[in-house]
C-alpha positions in Angstrom: 0.0 0.0 0.0 1.3 3.4 -0.9 1.9 6.1 1.7 -1.1 8.4 1.4 0.9 11.5 2.6 3.5 10.9 -0.1 0.8 10.4 -2.8 -1.0 13.6 -1.7 2.3 15.5 -1.8 3.0 14.1 -5.3 -0.5 14.9 -6.6 -0.4 18.4 -5.2 2.9 19.1 -6.8 2.2 17.5 -10.1 -1.3 19.1 -10.4 0.2 22.5 -9.5 3.0 22.1 -12.1 0.5 21.1 -14.7 -1.8 24.0 -13.9 -4.7 21.7 -13.0 -7.1 22.9 -10.3 -9.0 20.2 -8.5 -12.7 21.2 -8.4 -14.1 22.1 -5.0 -16.5 19.2 -5.0 -13.6 16.7 -5.2 -12.4 15.7 -1.8 -8.6 15.5 -1.8 -8.4 12.5 0.5 -10.8 10.6 -1.8 -8.8 11.7 -4.8 -5.6 10.4 -3.1 -7.2 7.1 -2.3 -8.6 6.6 -5.8 -5.3 7.5 -7.4 -3.4 5.2 -5.1 -5.7 2.3 -6.0 -5.2 3.1 -9.7 -1.4 3.1 -9.3 -1.4 -0.1 -7.1 -3.5 -2.0 -9.7 -1.2 -0.8 -12.5 1.9 -1.7 -10.4 0.6 -5.2 -9.8 0.1 -5.7 -13.6 3.6 -4.3 -14.2 5.1 -6.8 -11.6 3.3 -9.7 -13.3 4.6 -8.7 -16.7 8.2 -8.3 -15.4 7.9 -11.6 -13.6 7.2 -13.3 -16.9 10.0 -11.5 -18.6 12.6 -12.0 -15.8 11.8 -15.8 -15.7 11.7 -16.1 -19.5 7.9 -16.8 -19.6 8.1 -19.7 -17.1 11.3 -21.2 -18.6 14.0 -19.5 -16.5 17.5 -19.1 -17.8 19.3 -19.7 -14.5 22.7 -18.7 -15.9 21.3 -15.3 -17.0 19.7 -14.9 -13.6 23.0 -15.8 -11.9 24.6 -13.1 -14.0 22.0 -10.6 -12.8 22.6 -11.7 -9.2 26.3 -11.2 -9.6 25.7 -7.7 -11.0 23.7 -6.8 -7.9 26.1 -8.4 -5.5 28.9 -6.5 -7.1 
């Protein structure tokens, strides 16, 4: 779950930079919650897609993965 205060700060900054005014009848906390859910749903789909790619569509190349592990281990 995303930190709502971070999301609110992000939305406030980005909306301000884009020159977008939130209508008065839109509750900011509801907007933050709705946007957070939107991002979380998208994030989950992104994770699933990357899982498939990382593990070669369920046929993992363990040598390639070992190489990635070595890159991270440094």
